[in-house]
N, C-alpha and C positions, 0 to 999 in steps of 0.2 A: 297373527302374525306379527313377529321378534323387527325388531328395528335393532340394527347397529350404530350404533356415534362411532364416528370417527374421530378420532383426535387431530385438530388441525397440524399436521405436517408444517417442523420447525425448522428455520434454515440456520444454522451457524455461521456467521460472516466475520469480517475481520474489517474494519475500515482504515482508509490511507488517505489520508486529507492532508493537501498540497499548501506550502504557503501562507498557513498560520502562524502568529506566533512570531515570526523572524523580524526580527531588527527593531521591533515595537509599532509593527504593522499587522492589523489582518490579526485584530485580538480576540481569543476565543480561550477562558480559563476552561482548564478540561472538568472541573466540575459543573461547568453549565453546559458546555459540551453532553456530559452524561444527561443531566437533565432535558436538555433539546431532545436527542434521541428516545429518553425516556415518553416522551410528550409524543410521540409518534409511536408508540407501543411497542417500542424493541425492550428486548426483558436482556437479564444478566447481561448489564452494560460495563465495560471497564475499558479503560483510560492506560496507557503509557506514555509517557512524560509530555512531555508539552506540546510538541509538536505534528500532533495528530494524527493517536493511533487508537483505532477503539475497536475492541472486540463484544458482538453480541449476540443475541437470538431474534431470529424474525419469521411471522408467517408468510410472509410477502417474498413470492419466490422467484419476482422480476428481480434481477440485479441493478438495469439499468434505469428502471423504474424506482425501485428505493435511491438510490444516488440523489436522483433528482429530487426526490424529495428531503433527502437530506440539504443539498444544497440550496433549496428553494425555501426552507426555515432557516438556515444561514441569512441569507440575503432578506427576508423580511426580518430578521431578529439581529442581524446586524452590521447590513449594510455593503455587505461583500459576499462573493463567491467564491469560494472554495473548487480549485479540483477534490473531488474525492470519488475515491478508487474500491468498490469493494470488490473482496475474494471471497469464494468458499474455503473454510478452514484447509478444507484438500490441495487449493490449487496453493497457497504458500506452504503449504509440507512437500508437494510435489516442487515448486521453485527449488527447496531446499537441496532435496534428493537428488535433482541432477544437476546441480551446483558443477561448473567445470572447473573450479578452481580451491580442488579440497585443503589443497595445500595450504590455504590463506585463510582458513578461519582460528589458527593460530595466530594469528593478527587481526579479528572479529572489526577492525576499526577502519581497515586496508581494502577490506571488499566489500563493494556494494554491489546491490542489487536493483534497479528501477524496474519497475509495475509499471506495467505501458495498459493504456485504456482499449489494446486494440494491436492483432497482428501488424507489422508496417507492412504495407502494399507494396514500395518501392524504396525500399531501406537506401538511404546515398552510405555502402560501405567501404567506396572506397573513399571518400571525403574523411569519415571516421576515421581509416586507417593513417589517412595523412596527419589526421590533427594527435593521434596516438603518439606520447611521449615511451622513449624508449624502454622505460619503466613499468607502464603499462599494457595490461592484457584486459580482452573483451570477445563477451560472446553475446551471438542474440540468436535465443529460444524461446520462439514462438511469440509469448507477452511477456518476457523477462528482459533485459539487459542487462547482464553481469561486468560485472567492469572491479578488475583490481588494480588498486592505484595507493603502491606502498608508500611515493614521496604523498600523498594527502588528493583531496577530492576538489578542495575546492583551490586548488590555482590548474588544475586541469581542462585543457582547452573541449578534450575528449567528452566530459562530462558536462561541459559549459555547452558546447552543441549535440550534444545526442540527442534531445528530442526534435531539435528541429532538421538532424536532420535523419532521423527514424520515421518523421512525420506523423506521428501520433502523441497525445498528451501523455505522461510520465511522471513517475515520484520516486525515489531515490531513498534506500534505505540501506542501513551498513548491516550489517551478516551478524553483530551485536542485538541489534534493536529487532530485528526479523526473530532470533531464539529467541528475545525476551516478548514480542508479541506473540509467540508461540507457546511459551510458558505462560502467558499470561488469559489463553483461553485455555490451559491443562487447569489452572486454579480455580476459573469463572464452571467447570465444566460443559466446555463446550466439544472436546477432547474426552473419549474413554480413557 
């Protein structure tokens, strides 16, 4: 009788960590994040900029369980617990493909994608609209909140209140960063 050994299926992930290395708080150097992720058995780990973006391969197929493992390990080692959102590489590709403001990519620092921890059950779109400045545009598509803020996101009341009014945790990345994360995924051969 022949037995066929199945190769363990690997999953390609993007990790977005919120609230690290901001204003000298919740300091987690990217070299240490790489080591921490590798200690958890993750492979081909690579990071982009200090704000907590990583790509890797994992045998674990349960994104929520894996995100909790990462949060817990950071809490144990560094004493704080960031919001960790894991996306399949395909989810990031889809978010880019359905961008409702394609003309905004010419100025990639003005287009922001907020990746949500879940689909909002009861988003307060009316209050979001009241906070929108004249130059801003936004759209909610499933688990991504798109915000085109030509005057910048730092003073945007809409950006500052979006998480509360959508009712789910989120983390923003600008278009340039999203593109760089996907480029990193390609470089580490997470994509064909």
